[in-house]
N, C-alpha and C positions, 0 to 999 in steps of 0.2 A: 744536208737534210738527213734526218734520222730514217733508217729503214726499219719499219715496225711490222713487217710482214705484208703479204698481199691479201687480196680478197680470199684466195685459197692458199694457205701457207704450205710450202713444200713439205712432204711427209717424212723425208729422210735427210740426213746431213749431206750426202752427195748431191741431192737435188738442190739444196741451198747453194752448193758450189756452182752448179750450172746456172742457177738464177743470177748469182753475183757476176759470173762471167758475162752474162747477157746485159744486166742492168748497171753494173759498176765496173765494166771491163777495164777501163783505163785508170781506175783508182788504185792506190797502194793497198795491197793485201798483206804482204809480209816484207820485212826488211831483215837482213842479216849483216852483221858487222864482220868482215873478213879482211885480215891484214890491215886493220885500221880504217877501212872504207866501208860505208854503209851501202849495201846492194839492195835495190828495191825490186820487188816482184808485184806486178799488178794482179787483179783478180783474173784477168784473161790468162796471164802466165801461170797463176796458181792452178787454174783448171787444166791447162795444157800439161803441166808437170805431173799432176796427179793422174791425169788420163794416160799419159805415156807409161807411167809406172804400173798402173792398173792393167793395161794391156800386156805389159811385159810379164806381170804375174800370171795373167791368163795364159800366155804362151807357155809358161812354165808349169801349168796345171793347177793353178790355185782354184779351189772349189768353194762354192757357197757354204758358209758356216765354218770355214777353216779359220784358225787363229793366227794372227800376225802380231808379234811383239816388237817394240822399239826400245832401245837402250842407248843412252848417251845424254849429252847436254842438249839444250833447246836448239834445234836446227830445223830450218824449213823442210828439208827432205824427210825428216822423221815425221813431221806432221803430215806431209803429202802422202807418205806411205800409209799412214793410218786411214786417211780419207780414201786412198786407192783401194785398200782392202775392203772398206765398207761399201764402196761402189760396186764391188763384185759379190756383195752379200756376205763378206767376211767380218771378222770381229777383231777389234784392236785390244791388245793387252800390254799397256805400257808398264815398264818396271823401273825401279830406282837405279840410277846409274852408279851409285856408290854401294850397292848391295854386295855382300860377300857371297862366295860361291854357294854356300848352303842355302841361302835365301833365294838366289836365282834358280837353282835347281828345283826347289820346291814349287815356285810359281810356274815355271815353264812346263814342268811335268804335270802339275795339277790342272793347268789349262790346256794341256796337250797342244802346245804351240808347234806349228809346222814351219813357220817362217820367222826369222829374226832379222830385223834391220838394225845394224849397229853403227854408231857414229864413226868410230875410228879403230886403229890397231889395238888400242888398249881394251876396248870392249869386245873386239873379235877374239882377242886372246882369252878373255873370260869364257867365251863360248867354247873355244877350243879345249880348255881344261875340263869342260863338262860334257863334251860331245858324246862320249860313250854312255852318259847317264840320261840322255835325252832321246828316247826311241822315236818320238813323233817328229823330231826336227829333220827337215829334208833340204832346207835352203837357208843360207845366211847371206845377207846383202850388207855391204859397207858403204858409207858415204864418203869419208875422207880417205883418198888413196895413199896418203903419205905413210911410208913404212910397209906397204902391202905388196911390194913388187915381187917378192919371192914366196908369197903364199899361193900354193897351187893345190886346190881341191875342187873336185867336180861340183860340190855343193856350195861353193863360195863364189859370189859374183859382186861386181861393183854396181852402184846405183845407176851409173851411166850405161853399163851393159844391159841391165834390165830394161831401162828406158829405150835403148836402141832396139831390143827385141820387141818392145811394145809398139814402136813406130812401124816396124815391118809387119807386125801382126795387124795393126790398124789399117795399113795400106791394103792388106789382103782381106780384111773384114770391116769395110766401111760401116759406120753407125753402130758397131758392136758395143762400144762403151756406153753410149746413150741408152741403148736397149737394156743393158745390164742394170744401169741406174734406175731405169723405169720399172724393172722387176722388183725393186726394193719396197718393202712394206714397213710401216711404222712400228709394227710389233716385233720386227727382227732385232737381234742383238747388235748394238753398236760397239759397246765396250764391255770388257770385264775388268773392273778396277778393284784392285786388292786393298783391303782395309789396312790400317796401320799396325794392327796386331798387338794391341796393348796387353792382351791376356793370353797370347799364344800364337800359333801360326795364323797368318793373315787369311781372311776369307775373300773369295772372289765375288764381288757384287755385280750382278747382271743388270746392265743399263741398256734399254732399248732406244731406238730413234725417237719413239713417242715420248719417253721419259726426258730425253735431251731437249726436244723442241718445246715440250710443255714447261720445262724449267726456264728455258730462254724467254718464253712468253711472259712468265711470271716476273722475271728480272726486268724486262723492258717495261712492264706495267708499273713497276715500283721505282725505277730510276731512269734518268735521262742519258741513255746511251746514244751515240751518234756515229754515223758512218765516217765522219771526219776525225774521230778520236784516234789517238795512238796509245797502244798498250804495250808494256814491257813484259815479254814472255821469258822469264828466267827461273821460275819455280820448277821443281821436279815434275817431269811429264807424267809420272805415275800418280801424282797427287791429284785428287778430283778437282781441286781448285784450278790447276792448270788445264786439265781436260775441259772444264766447263767454260772458262774465260777465253782460252786460246783457240780451242776447236769449236765448241758448241756456240758460244755467244758471238764470237767473231764471225762465224759463218752466218748466223741469224741476222746480226745487225749490219755487218759489212765493214767494221773498223779494222785498222791495220795492227798487226802484231809484230813486235820488233825483238829479234833474238840477239843478245849481247855476244861479244866475241868469245868470252869464256867466263866461268864463274868468278875468276879472280878480277875481271874487269867490270863487273856489274855496276859498282858504284860510279866508276868513271863513265861508263856508257850511259848510265841513268842521267848523270849531269849533262852529257852531250846531247842526249835525245830530248830530255824534258817531256816525258809522256803526259798526256792529259788524264789518263786513268792508271791507277796502280793498285795492285793487291799485294800485300806483304803480311806474312805471319808475324806474331808478336816478337820473335827473335830478331827480325830485321829492324823493327822500330826501336827495340831496346839497344841494338848495336849502333844505330844512328845516333841515339841519344847519348850513349856511352862515348862515342867519338867526339860529340860536341862538348860533353862534360870534361873530357881529357884535354881538348884544345883550350877550353875556357880556363882550366887549372894551370895550363902551361903558358897562357898569354901574359903579357906585361900587366902590371898592376892596374893601370888606367883602363885598358881594354877589358880586363876581368871585372872591374867594378861596373863598367858600362853594361856588360853582358848580364851581370847579376841584377842590376837595377831594372833593366827593361824586361828581363825574364820574370821578375816578381810582378811588374806592372801587367804584363800579358796574362799571367796566371790569375791575378785578382780579377781582371776584366772577364776572363773566360768563365770563372766560377759564377760571377754575377749573371752573365748571359745564359749559362746552362740552368741557372735557377729561375730564369725568366724575369730577372730584375734589371732595371736600367743601369747603364754604365755612367757614373758621374762625369761631368764635363772635363774636370781636371784630369781624370784617368784617361778619358778619351783623347785629350791633347797629348798626354805622355805616350799613349799607344801609337798615335800618328808619328811622333818622333821615333819611337821604337821601330816602326815599320821601315823608316828610312835608314836608320843606323844599324839595326840588328835583324829584324824578322825577315825582311826582303832578301838581304844578303845570305842569310842562313838557308832560306828556301832555294835560292839559286845555287848555292854550294851543294845542296843535297840533290839537286835535279828536280825539285818540286815546284819550280817557278810557274809552269804552265798547268799544273795539276788541278783539274776542276774538283775532283774528289778522289780520295784514296780510301781503300778498305783494309781492314785487318780482320783476320779470321783464322780458324784452325785450332785456336786455343785462346783462353782469356788474356787480354792485355791489361797490365796494371793501370789503375786509374791515374796515377801520377804521370806515367808516360803518355797516356792518351790525352790528358789535359795539356801537357807541354806542347804537343804538335798542334792541337786545336788552337792553343793560345798564340802561336806564331803564324797563324793564318793558313795552316794546312787543313783542308776540309776532310779530316780523318773521321771515318765512321766504322761502326762494327757491323759485321755480317756473320750470320750463323748458318751453317749447313754442314752436312757430313756426306761421306761417300754414298750411303744408301738413299739419300735424298737428292742425288745428282748435284750435290754441292751447294744447295740453296734452300733455306727455309725462311729466314727473316733478314731485314735490312733496315738500317736507320735512315729516316729522312734527314736531309741536311740540316733542317731547322730544329731537329729533335735529337741530335747526336748527344750521347751521354755515355760515360765510361761504365755505368752499372748495368746497361741493358744490351741486348743483341738486336734491338729494333723491332719493327712491326712485321708480322707474318706477311709475306708477299701475296698479292692478289692470286686467287686460285689455290692457295695453300692453306689448309686448315690445321690449327694447332689447339690441343687441349691438354690439360694437366691431369694425370691419373691420381688416384686417391693417395698414393704414397709420394706424390710430387714428381713423378717421372714425366718427361715431355713426350707427348705423342703427336705424330704428324701424319696427315693424309693429303694426297694430291696427285696430280699427273706425273710428278717427278719421282715418286717412290719406286725404288728398284723392283725388279721382278723376283728377286731371291738370290741366295748364295749358290754359286756353281757347285754342283755335286754335294749339296748339304741341305737337304729338305728339312731335316730336324732343326737346324739352326734357323732356317727361314721361318718355320712355324713358331719358333720362340719369339720372333721379333715382329711378325706381321699377324695381327689377330683376324678374327672372322669378319670384322667390319672394315678391314682394310687399313686400320691404324698401324703405323710403324712405331715401335717402341724404341726410342733413341738411346736409352740407357743414361741420359743426362737428367739431372735433377734441376727443376726450375719452377717459375711461376709467371703469371701474367700480371703486370703492374697496372695501376689505375688508368694509365694512358693507353693501355693496350699493347705495351711493349713486352716482348719475351725477355725474361731474365734467367740466365743460366747460372746456377750456383756452382756446380761441379759435376763430375761423373757420379751418378746415383750410388754406385757401389763404393765410391771413395768418401762420400759424406758420412760422417760419424759423429761421435760425441766423446768429450773427455770423461774421465771417471766421475766427475761431479754432475754430468748431464749437459754441460755447456756444448752447444753445437760446434762441430769441428769440420771445416772445409779446407783441406790442405792447399788446394790451388790458390785460394785467396791469400793465405799466408806466404806462399812461395812467391807470388807476384810482388808482394810488398818487399820481400828480400831482394828479388832480382832487379828492383828499381835502382839498386846500388850499381854503379859502373864496375865495381870490383867483384861482383858475384855473377857468375855465368849461369849456374844451375843451382837449384835448391830442392830438397825433398824433405817435407815436414812430416813428423810422426806425432801422434797424440790420441788416436782412437782408443778409448777405454783406458787411457793412461792419466796420471795425475797432472801432467803439464805437457807443453809442446816442446819438442826437440827437433833439430834439423841437421841434415848432412848438406854441406855446401861444396860446390866446385868453384874455385876462383876463376876469374877471367885472366888468362895468362898475359895477354897484351897489356891491359890497364894496370894490373898489379905489378907486372914486370917493369913498366915505365915508372910506376910509383917507387919501386925498390931502387931502380937505377938513379933516380933523382936524389935518393937519400944515401947513396953509396953502399947499399946492402947487396953483397955478392950472392949469386946463386948459379947453379949448374943445370937445373932441370925443373920441370913442373913440380915433381915430387919435393925437391929440395926447397923451392920457393914457397910452396903451400905450407910447409912445416916450420917456417921461420917464426920465431916468437913475435917479431914486429908485425908480420902479416896477420897472425892470429889476433893481435891487438887491434889492427886496422879493421878487420872483419867484425870484431866484437863491437866496435863503435858504430859500424854500419848497421848491425843488427839492432843496436839500441835506438838508432834513428827510426828504423822500421817499426820497432815495438811501440814508439810513441803514437802511432796511428792505429794500433790494434787494441781491442778490448783487453782488459787486464787478464782475464782467464786464458786468453789465447796468445799472450806474448811468448816469444821464444825464450826458453830458460837455459838450454844447453845446446852446444853445437860442436860439430867436428868438421875439419877441413879435409876433404878427400885428397888422395895422393895422385889422382888423375881426373880428367873430366869424365862425365857420364857419356857413354858412347852407344850409338846404335849397333855397331859391330859386336859389342859385348852384351847385346840384348837388354841394356839398361834403359834405352830410349827407343822410340819408334823412329822411322826415317823422317817423320815430320816433327821430331823433337818433343814428343810427349813421353812423360815418365811411364815406364812399364812397372807400375807399383807392386804388383804381385811378385814379379821377379826380383825387383830391388829389395823388397821386404825379406824375401827368402835369402838372397845373396848376402845382405848386410845384417842378418839376424844377430850376430855377435855385437854389432855396433848398437843396435836398438836395446839389447839386453844391458849393455854397459851404460847407456844413457840413463836408464831407470834404476840401475843398481848403484848409482852414485860413484862409479869408478872414474878415475882421471885419465885413463888411457886404455887402449884396446889394441889387440893384435889384428891387423887388417891384411887380408889376402887380396891382392889386386890382380885380376885376370885380364890380359890383353889379347884380343883376337886379331889376327892378320887377315888380309883379303882372301888368302887361299884356305882359310879355315884353321890354320895352325894357331895354337894358344901358348901363352907364357904366363907364369904366375910370379908376382913379386910379393914378398912378405915385409911388413913394416909395423912398427908400433907408433900409434897415432894418438896425440893428446885430445882429450875431450875438455871443453872449456865451459865454465859457467858464465853466462852473460853478465850477471851481477855477482861478483865474487872476488877471489884473490886476483891480483894482477897476473897477466899472462906470463910475464917473465918469471914469476915465482913458480907457477905451474910447470914451466918449461924445465926448471932445474930442480923440481921437488924430488 
């Protein structure tokens, strides 16, 4: 039975935990895969674990308003630690587990974090290297004790030590935890979630308990969430998408969250678990499709032909359904055969056999990828939300899923379009402002309470929100043709051989693109053809690879308007990386930085040159950098053969 709130909805997230411990006590709340075995924790155990840790923090002097940060992969104890801090009136500040030292130091200092809960030795070592730079830090707690035997610091404790302190404190102060939870008010801060930082240092978005619960209510009014559902918690905890679904919505609805054994085993654990709900950013869906395409290409001729036949059948039927047209009987019969031979087995292989619906968000998903998954029976839908809206604005109803929209605004959330096409949002989930940055807050929240998202879009005739691109990124070619780089990049990334793309064209005569190959798929392609290579750089600059990518661009160009077809391209000698400030931690291109860093490439594109000197900077985890110099070919999509260019 779905839990959709009581007559009086609990006002804070810790109060939801107490409610679930009472009403759903024996139901699964979290699972963790450890050493190949799924361990289940009920809502009663969830509450006990969070309470013991909260009391331990209290015994160690944790004060109301103090900041607690978590760093590591998705682990139940890291989630319990956040709830525990909030139960004491504290604030959760999750950070990306793969952040480099400079990024971590900025966030922890900016938020004045007093307590850090780290997953394991690797994350503790990161804290150790920064210890002298973090004056507010007074306590570090680790979850996994492996490798920690010889670490001796007064300020370093294990999770179990803190909980043992908590049990002793609880024995001496009966009812203390419940009394602290009762003190909590909806206007108190629950999270400080840092933005992805596409234009500079990330900003800390202040999200209250009221913001969190209002957004959960909007989600439940828009979609069928059930206490019986299983959700896979594998996305970075610092991303608002994970905070909303794994902490906020799970607590509100009561469904179970499942933590995979490690990032490397997510695909295997997904197949094993078969979740009923799934949220995945576009990169995950693109990787799934790439894997299927590679397997299809490597399959025997008969299997390959069967896959291609039924894939075409499914896509034709899906296009008809999305246009509101009936599916002919013959196509329907072929689809039924395809379900038995192809679609059902693919869903089972991907771990999507039980999935009632799946969401994609965080960035636009290419329409071809979207239609593929819809066509094989995955109820994939687009959701739109950003950090400052507590992760939710709009969601597609199952019968109105479409690759071109972000769905209908959820109940209780108002959306309007400003004069210049910017999307404005107002509702209970709008954040309170940026931490220590009132000027930036005033720039994005106007006097009427509308939040200015920075995204360009419009409302279509059905009432769906359509996001075009970031408003600052939408431009025009020299002849006035509208230029939306993300739209072109998504077309290019549909190719299994292209991992990342950055398109240029604003105020230019044509569109050009820098591309990063997918090392795995291009490497397999090269090996099947006996093409030797030693590294990513070597492989990316092979003439045969440039010809392969040129053909892939031509395929993408077939679906683009004539004026916005990609005319020239360059293959980068390394992937775009968050550590090098080229991407955010959520894999969004930091366009301003990329434009500045690769200015010589852009100049060469439009000066008609055939090659350019490229300086590639590599950043290590400790902040050290190395620079590699190379001369890279620029290729005309329609021009001389690549082999001629390579030896010109």
